[in-house]
C-alpha positions in Angstrom: -10.0 20.1 21.8 -9.7 17.6 24.7 -8.7 14.0 24.3 -12.2 12.9 25.0 -13.5 15.1 22.2 -10.8 13.7 19.9 -11.6 10.1 20.8 -15.3 10.7 20.4 -14.8 12.2 17.0 -12.7 9.2 15.9 -15.2 6.7 17.1 -18.1 8.7 15.5 -16.3 8.8 12.2 -15.5 5.1 12.2 -19.2 4.4 13.1 -20.3 6.3 10.0 -18.0 4.2 7.8 -18.4 0.8 9.3 -21.5 -1.3 9.2 -20.5 -3.2 12.4 -21.3 -1.9 15.8 -18.3 0.0 17.1 -18.3 -2.3 20.2 -17.4 -5.2 17.8 -14.2 -3.4 16.7 -10.9 -3.6 18.6 -10.7 -1.0 21.4 -9.3 2.3 20.2 -7.1 2.2 23.4 -5.3 -0.7 21.9 -4.2 1.5 18.9 -3.3 4.7 20.6 -2.4 5.9 24.1 -5.0 8.5 25.1 -2.6 10.4 27.3 0.0 10.6 24.5 -2.7 11.7 22.1 -3.8 14.4 24.5 -0.2 15.6 24.9 0.3 15.8 21.1 -3.0 17.6 20.5 -2.4 20.0 23.4 1.2 20.7 22.1 -0.1 22.1 18.9 1.3 19.3 16.6 -0.4 20.0 13.3 -0.7 16.4 12.1 -1.1 13.0 13.8 -1.6 9.7 12.0 -2.2 6.2 13.3 -3.9 3.0 12.2 -6.9 1.4 14.0 -8.6 -1.8 12.7 -9.0 -1.2 9.0 -8.7 2.5 9.2 -6.1 5.3 9.0 -6.9 8.1 11.4 -5.5 11.5 10.6 -5.8 14.5 12.9 -4.8 17.7 11.1 -5.0 21.0 13.0 -7.5 19.5 15.3 -9.8 18.1 12.6 -10.3 14.3 12.6 -10.5 12.4 9.3 -10.8 8.6 9.1 -9.9 6.7 5.9 -10.6 3.1 5.0 -7.5 1.2 4.2 -7.5 -1.0 1.2 -6.8 -4.6 2.1 
């Protein structure tokens, strides 16, 4: 999986959960460094977690899951 695929999956998952247009959310690039994410995914790290807006993004063995965080 490439970083572009990973970022697209993250944005798509957030779009499914959030009623707002994804363009109205903070930029994903403000929450995670795409090059660092690519390095981690390519290295075979089995779990990556970070927060973006009101969401916790979890990448486990290449699968992206987005969870709403409770305020």
